[in-house]
C-alpha positions, 0 to 999 in steps of 0.5 A: 500500500502506498503512503503519501506524506503531505506535510511540508518538509522544514527547510533549514533557516541558516543563511548562506555565508554570503548572506551573513556577510551582507547582514553584518555589513548592513548592521555595521553601516547602520551603527556608523550612521547612527553614531554619526547622527548622534555626534552631529546632534551633540555637536549641534546642541553644543554649538547652539548652547555656545551661541546662546552663551555668547549672545548672553555675554554680549547682552551683558556687555551692552548692558554694562556699557549702558550703565558705565558708558563706553569704556574706550571713551572713558579711557581716552578721556582719562588719558587726556585728563592725565596729560592735562594734569602733567602739564599743570604740574609742570607749570606749577613747578615752573612757578614755584621753582628756581626761576620764580625764586630768582624773581622773588629775590628781584622783588625783595631788592626793589624798594617799592615792591618788596617780598611776597608775604602773608599780609594778615600775619604781617600786620599782626606782627607789626602791631606787636613790634613795629620794628619787624616791618620793612621800609617800602621807601627803602632805596634798594640801590644802597645794597647790591649782591655779589654772589648767590649760590644754591646747593640742595635748596640751601643758599649762600648770599654774599654782597655789600651795602652802604650801611648796616641798616641796609643789610638789616632791611634786606634781612627783614624782607627775606625773613618775611618772604614765603620763598625763604626760610631760616634766614641767618646773617653770618657775618658783616664787615665794614671796609673802605670803599676805594671807588668813593671819596677818601674815608668812605666805608661800606659793609660787606655781608654774608648770609645763608637761607633755605629756599622754599619751592 
């Protein structure tokens, strides 16, 4: 008796070596594409975050400029002010330096002018002792300077005068001047004046002081 088997025989599900290679290659490509997509998305997110941070920083800078003003403009104005201050300081130094002291000395030796002094303090001293006042009518031609030497603001003056009273007038004027301090007479000597009539005398003097500038 003949039997017919109607049940389909099971086929093996194993892939051929070539098919397995294709599958592996496809998986590798899929992984690579997925990795590239992930890296690209990460880089894009970081770039977006960096852009946001830069924009926020720029906004902060603009805000600070609005509050404090333009920094470059302020710096330029500050530099200009410093230059002006240096110029002013130089002018002040010129006004109170050696040149101005020599001008003051010229005023001291001019009878109708006199020294630069604190008038209020001077008037108070004169009220206490009239002898401390200087003589505005003094004839300054009665006294002349022969040398004026300054070393580290210490000056030595040598000169001659007709009388001791003329030397005393010079001392008063120097002591009153705000540009001289520690005025000290060192010596006075009466000597004959060979240029004048026989028997005429003149006074040679030396004094020291400290200049203030």
